[in-house]
C-alpha positions in Angstrom: 61.3 -89.5 -43.1 63.3 -92.1 -45.0 64.6 -95.1 -43.0 67.1 -96.2 -45.7 70.2 -94.7 -44.0 69.3 -96.1 -40.6 68.6 -99.6 -42.0 71.8 -99.5 -44.1 74.1 -98.6 -41.3 72.4 -101.1 -39.0 72.9 -103.8 -41.5 76.6 -102.8 -41.8 77.0 -103.1 -38.1 75.2 -106.4 -37.8 76.7 -108.1 -40.8 80.3 -107.0 -41.4 82.2 -108.7 -44.2 85.9 -109.3 -44.5 86.4 -106.8 -47.3 84.6 -104.1 -45.5 86.5 -101.2 -44.0 86.5 -100.8 -40.2 83.1 -100.6 -38.7 81.8 -97.1 -37.7 82.2 -98.1 -34.0 85.8 -99.1 -34.4 86.5 -96.0 -36.6 84.9 -93.7 -34.0 86.9 -95.3 -31.2 90.1 -94.8 -33.2 89.4 -91.1 -33.6 88.7 -90.7 -29.9 91.9 -92.5 -28.9 93.9 -90.3 -31.3 92.4 -87.1 -29.9 91.9 -88.1 -26.3 94.7 -86.2 -24.7 93.5 -82.9 -26.3 89.8 -83.7 -25.3 90.8 -84.4 -21.8 92.7 -81.1 -21.5 89.7 -79.3 -23.0 87.4 -80.8 -20.4 89.7 -79.8 -17.5 89.9 -76.3 -18.9 86.2 -76.0 -19.2 85.6 -77.4 -15.8 88.0 -75.0 -14.2 86.7 -71.9 -16.0 82.8 -72.2 -15.8 80.6 -69.2 -16.8 77.0 -68.4 -16.0 74.2 -68.1 -18.5 74.7 -65.3 -21.1 78.1 -64.7 -19.7 79.8 -67.6 -21.6 82.2 -65.3 -23.6 85.4 -67.3 -22.9 83.7 -70.7 -23.3 82.0 -69.8 -26.6 85.2 -68.3 -28.0 87.2 -71.4 -27.1 84.7 -73.8 -28.8 84.3 -71.5 -31.8 88.1 -71.5 -32.4 88.3 -75.3 -32.3 85.3 -75.7 -34.7 86.9 -73.3 -37.1 90.1 -75.3 -37.1 88.1 -78.4 -38.0 86.7 -76.6 -41.0 83.3 -75.5 -39.8 81.9 -72.1 -40.7 81.3 -70.6 -37.3 79.0 -67.7 -36.2 79.4 -66.3 -32.7 77.0 -64.2 -30.6 73.8 -66.0 -31.8 71.3 -65.4 -29.0 73.8 -63.2 -27.1 76.6 -65.8 -26.4 75.6 -68.8 -28.5 77.6 -70.2 -31.4 76.5 -72.0 -34.6 79.0 -74.1 -36.6 78.0 -75.4 -40.0 79.7 -78.0 -42.1 78.4 -79.0 -45.5 79.3 -82.4 -47.0 77.2 -82.8 -50.1 73.5 -83.5 -50.5 71.7 -85.0 -47.6 69.7 -84.2 -44.4 70.5 -81.3 -42.1 71.4 -82.6 -38.7 71.6 -80.5 -35.5 73.8 -81.5 -32.6 73.5 -79.3 -29.5 75.6 -78.7 -26.4 75.1 -76.3 -23.5 77.7 -73.7 -22.6 76.7 -72.5 -19.1 77.4 -73.5 -15.5 75.6 -73.0 -12.2 75.7 -70.3 -9.5 77.0 -72.6 -6.8 80.2 -73.7 -5.0 81.9 -76.9 -6.1 82.8 -79.4 -3.3 84.1 -82.4 -5.3 87.7 -82.1 -4.1 89.0 -82.5 -7.7 92.4 -81.1 -8.3 90.9 -78.9 -11.0 87.8 -77.9 -9.1 86.3 -74.5 -9.9 87.0 -71.6 -7.6 85.5 -69.1 -10.1 83.2 -66.4 -8.8 81.0 -64.1 -10.9 78.0 -61.8 -10.5 74.7 -63.7 -10.3 71.3 -62.7 -11.6 70.8 -60.5 -8.5 74.1 -58.8 -9.0 75.7 -60.5 -6.0 78.9 -62.4 -6.2 78.5 -66.2 -6.4 80.7 -69.2 -6.9 80.3 -70.9 -10.3 80.6 -74.6 -11.1 79.9 -77.1 -13.8 77.8 -79.2 -11.4 75.3 -80.2 -14.1 77.8 -81.8 -16.5 77.8 -79.3 -19.4 81.7 -79.5 -19.4 81.4 -83.2 -20.3 78.8 -82.3 -23.0 81.0 -79.7 -24.6 84.0 -82.0 -24.8 81.8 -84.7 -26.3 80.4 -82.1 -28.8 83.9 -81.3 -30.0 84.8 -85.0 -30.1 81.7 -85.8 -32.2 82.6 -83.1 -34.7 86.1 -84.6 -35.0 84.7 -88.1 -35.4 82.2 -87.1 -38.1 84.8 -85.2 -40.1 87.2 -88.2 -39.9 84.3 -90.4 -41.2 82.9 -87.9 -43.7 83.2 -90.4 -46.5 80.5 -92.4 -44.7 77.8 -89.7 -44.6 76.4 -86.8 -46.6 74.4 -83.7 -45.6 74.9 -80.7 -43.5 75.9 -80.5 -39.8 74.6 -77.7 -37.7 76.5 -77.8 -34.4 74.8 -75.5 -31.8 76.4 -74.2 -28.7 73.5 -73.0 -26.6 73.9 -70.4 -23.8 71.8 -70.1 -20.7 70.3 -73.6 -20.5 70.2 -73.3 -16.8 68.2 -70.2 -17.1 65.8 -72.0 -19.5 66.0 -69.1 -21.9 69.1 -69.6 -24.2 67.2 -71.7 -26.7 64.5 -69.1 -27.3 67.2 -66.4 -27.5 68.9 -68.2 -30.3 65.6 -68.8 -32.1 64.7 -65.1 -31.7 68.1 -64.3 -33.2 67.3 -66.3 -36.4 68.7 -69.7 -35.7 66.3 -71.4 -38.1 66.3 -68.5 -40.7 70.0 -67.5 -40.8 71.2 -71.1 -40.7 70.0 -74.4 -42.3 66.8 -75.7 -40.7 67.4 -79.2 -39.3 65.6 -82.3 -40.4 67.0 -84.2 -37.3 68.4 -83.2 -34.0 70.4 -84.9 -31.3 71.6 -84.0 -27.8 72.8 -85.9 -24.7 73.1 -85.3 -21.0 75.2 -87.0 -18.4 73.6 -88.2 -15.2 74.1 -90.4 -12.2 73.6 -93.7 -14.0 76.2 -96.4 -14.8 79.1 -95.2 -16.7 79.3 -96.4 -20.3 75.6 -96.8 -20.7 73.0 -94.8 -22.6 69.3 -94.6 -22.2 67.1 -94.0 -25.3 63.5 -93.2 -24.6 60.5 -92.8 -26.8 58.2 -89.8 -26.1 58.6 -87.5 -23.1 62.2 -87.4 -22.0 62.3 -84.4 -19.7 59.5 -82.5 -17.9 58.0 -79.1 -18.5 59.3 -76.4 -16.3 57.7 -73.2 -14.9 59.9 -70.9 -12.9 58.0 -68.4 -10.7 59.1 -65.5 -8.5 56.7 -64.5 -5.7 57.2 -61.4 -3.7 55.1 -61.3 -0.5 54.5 -57.8 0.7 54.4 -56.7 4.3 54.8 -53.7 6.6 58.2 -53.2 8.2 58.5 -52.8 11.9 60.7 -53.4 14.9 61.2 -57.1 15.8 59.8 -56.4 19.3 56.6 -54.8 18.0 55.2 -57.3 15.5 51.7 -55.9 15.9 52.8 -52.7 14.3 53.8 -54.4 11.1 52.8 -57.3 8.7 55.4 -60.0 8.5 56.1 -61.3 5.0 58.4 -64.0 6.4 55.4 -65.5 8.1 53.4 -65.3 4.8 56.2 -67.0 3.0 56.7 -69.7 5.6 53.0 -70.6 5.6 53.1 -70.7 1.8 56.1 -73.1 1.6 54.2 -75.7 3.6 50.6 -75.0 2.4 51.5 -75.1 -1.3 52.4 -78.7 -1.1 48.7 -79.5 -0.6 48.3 -78.7 -4.3 50.5 -81.7 -5.0 49.0 -83.9 -2.3 45.3 -83.0 -2.8 44.7 -81.4 -6.2 47.0 -83.1 -8.7 46.2 -86.6 -10.1 48.2 -88.9 -7.9 49.1 -91.1 -10.9 50.7 -88.2 -12.8 54.0 -86.6 -12.1 54.1 -83.1 -10.7 56.5 -81.2 -8.4 56.5 -77.8 -6.7 59.8 -76.8 -5.1 60.6 -73.6 -3.4 64.3 -73.3 -4.0 65.0 -69.8 -2.8 63.6 -67.8 0.2 65.2 -64.3 0.7 63.9 -61.8 3.3 65.2 -59.4 5.9 68.6 -58.2 6.9 69.0 -58.5 10.7 67.3 -60.2 13.6 65.4 -57.3 15.0 63.8 -55.9 11.9 60.6 -57.2 10.3 61.1 -56.7 6.6 58.6 -55.2 4.2 58.9 -58.0 1.6 60.1 -61.6 1.1 61.1 -63.1 -2.3 60.5 -66.7 -3.1 61.7 -68.5 -6.2 59.8 -71.7 -7.3 60.3 -74.4 -9.9 57.3 -76.4 -11.1 57.8 -79.6 -13.1 55.3 -81.8 -14.9 54.7 -83.9 -18.0 51.0 -83.7 -18.5 49.4 -80.3 -19.7 46.5 -80.7 -17.3 48.8 -81.3 -14.3 50.8 -78.2 -15.4 47.6 -76.1 -15.3 46.5 -77.4 -11.9 49.8 -76.8 -10.1 50.4 -73.3 -11.7 46.8 -72.3 -10.7 47.3 -73.8 -7.2 50.5 -71.9 -6.6 49.0 -68.6 -7.5 45.8 -69.2 -5.5 47.7 -70.3 -2.4 50.0 -67.3 -2.5 47.1 -64.9 -2.7 45.3 -66.7 0.1 48.4 -66.4 2.4 48.6 -62.7 1.8 44.8 -62.3 2.4 45.1 -64.2 5.7 47.9 -61.9 6.8 45.9 -58.8 5.9 48.8 -58.0 3.5 48.6 -56.5 -0.1 48.3 -59.1 -2.8 51.7 -60.6 -3.7 53.5 -60.0 -7.0 53.6 -63.3 -9.0 55.9 -63.3 -12.0 56.5 -66.2 -14.3 60.2 -65.8 -15.2 61.0 -68.9 -17.4 59.0 -71.7 -18.9 59.9 -74.6 -21.2 57.9 -77.5 -22.7 58.9 -81.2 -22.2 61.5 -82.6 -24.5 59.7 -85.2 -26.6 61.7 -87.8 -28.4 60.4 -88.9 -31.8 59.2 -92.4 -31.1 60.1 -94.0 -34.4 63.5 -92.4 -34.5 64.2 -93.3 -30.9 63.4 -97.0 -31.6 65.5 -97.2 -34.7 68.4 -95.4 -33.1 68.3 -97.7 -30.1 68.5 -100.7 -32.4 71.5 -99.1 -34.2 73.3 -98.4 -30.8 72.7 -101.9 -29.5 74.2 -103.3 -32.7 77.3 -101.1 -32.2 77.7 -100.9 -28.4 76.0 -104.1 -27.2 72.7 -104.7 -25.4 74.2 -104.2 -22.0 75.2 -100.6 -22.7 71.9 -99.5 -24.2 68.6 -99.2 -22.3 65.5 -98.6 -24.5 62.5 -97.1 -22.6 59.1 -97.2 -24.3 56.8 -94.2 -24.7 54.4 -94.9 -21.8 57.2 -95.1 -19.2 58.3 -92.1 -17.1 61.1 -89.9 -18.3 63.6 -87.7 -16.5 62.0 -85.3 -14.0 64.5 -82.6 -14.8 63.8 -80.0 -17.5 65.6 -78.1 -20.2 64.9 -75.9 -23.2 66.3 -78.1 -25.9 62.6 -78.5 -26.5 62.5 -75.0 -28.0 64.6 -76.2 -31.0 62.5 -79.4 -31.4 59.2 -77.6 -31.3 60.1 -74.5 -33.3 61.6 -76.6 -36.2 59.3 -79.6 -35.9 62.6 -81.6 -35.8 62.8 -85.4 -35.6 64.9 -85.6 -32.5 66.3 -87.9 -29.8 67.7 -86.6 -26.5 69.9 -89.3 -24.8 70.8 -89.9 -21.1 74.4 -90.9 -20.6 75.6 -92.7 -17.4 78.2 -90.9 -15.4 79.4 -93.1 -12.5 81.6 -96.2 -12.5 80.3 -99.4 -10.9 83.0 -99.0 -8.2 81.7 -95.5 -7.3 78.1 -96.6 -7.2 79.0 -99.6 -5.0 81.0 -97.4 -2.7 78.0 -95.0 -2.1 75.7 -98.0 -1.6 78.0 -99.6 1.0 78.2 -96.3 2.8 74.4 -95.9 2.8 74.7 -92.6 1.1 72.8 -91.2 -1.9 74.8 -90.9 -5.1 75.3 -87.2 -5.9 73.1 -86.1 -8.7 73.2 -83.2 -11.2 73.3 -79.8 -9.4 74.8 -81.4 -6.2 78.1 -79.6 -5.2 79.5 -83.2 -5.1 78.4 -84.2 -8.6 81.6 -85.6 -10.3 80.8 -88.1 -13.0 83.7 -90.1 -14.5 84.4 -87.7 -17.4 86.5 -90.1 -19.4 83.6 -92.5 -19.7 80.9 -89.8 -20.1 82.8 -88.0 -22.9 83.7 -91.2 -24.8 80.1 -92.5 -24.6 78.7 -89.2 -25.6 80.9 -89.1 -28.7 80.0 -92.7 -29.6 76.3 -92.2 -29.2 76.1 -88.8 -31.0 78.3 -89.8 -33.9 76.4 -93.1 -34.4 73.1 -91.3 -34.2 74.2 -88.8 -36.9 75.5 -91.6 -39.1 72.1 -93.3 -38.6 70.3 -90.6 -40.4 72.9 -89.2 -42.8 75.1 -92.3 -43.3 75.6 -93.9 -46.7 75.7 -97.4 -45.2 
């Protein structure tokens, strides 16, 4: 992996000369300013019209149309609802830039004038509210803005851009769907990859971490089986709600007593569905779990502990063995240590030390998970996944003064400052691409 382009562009940022054209940073900002009204309208549109995983037909079509107008060759319906946009600009590296398309099955409660009131059919077929409470609307607008900036600066870089709009990130399955549909055989295989995610940090800042950036995820569906009966005659049945209730508390002993206390690991029961009315003991209870970890040994311990505890609860209740189904899994997102270090140096030169936090490899990453790792692992891609701050200092100070926690991703109140998040995302992703494909 050549370091020449990164060193060249860093030198240009650090040592500008009078005769030199505008720095990459000032050129990027000029493009953002010129296109901001359109990008802001795009964000509001996307926020107001969210779609669930593998249902992102409108979203994908909207982004595809914009990328075609920029001159990209666009292919739709890759991995069901994904899109791939390719732009060739001479000989050079292939660089992947990814955004997510999907939203969450939840009701938005931000109070924004353009808040989503969309409803759709969820995985279980039941109607649900839908909201961009994770920030993917910000990411998509920044993705378009990055494409605009790179095309405006195409005399400063050479190579091939592969802009990927990934479906179903929240289902942790869209990445694999795109790979299974030939992402790295039908389209240029990337040498480098970049992605960014907005979070509850300080607006205008970016975190660049070496090594593990996000955790591994295992999603498990457990169905406890019982024998239905009248609520007044519990001895005539086997109550799966009691099985599940014991499990919810007992499974945490796996974290407290089996996992290495110095290593991260989480078991969360996020969904518990059973019964229909108060006077019927149901014949089954469905629990959905998410398990998070960085270390492979911890991952094995907590997965085995969950299964063993579920079977023990059923045995204690004299019930049939539960059905245990692993629905989705994804590996940690691992940032290339050398590329992360060099990109952080480049970003600090362009944005200033105060806006860029560099986190070494041995420090903890983000406990959330996502399947961008599918692309990195399948293509052995040199990649960096960035964390973008989403809240202004005034907002953070207000929550602190009120003694309230700042709403994080997946909260119905999550409302990052989209102006800052989108601008910072464009700056970071564009500079990162110039760092590996730039001519200096």
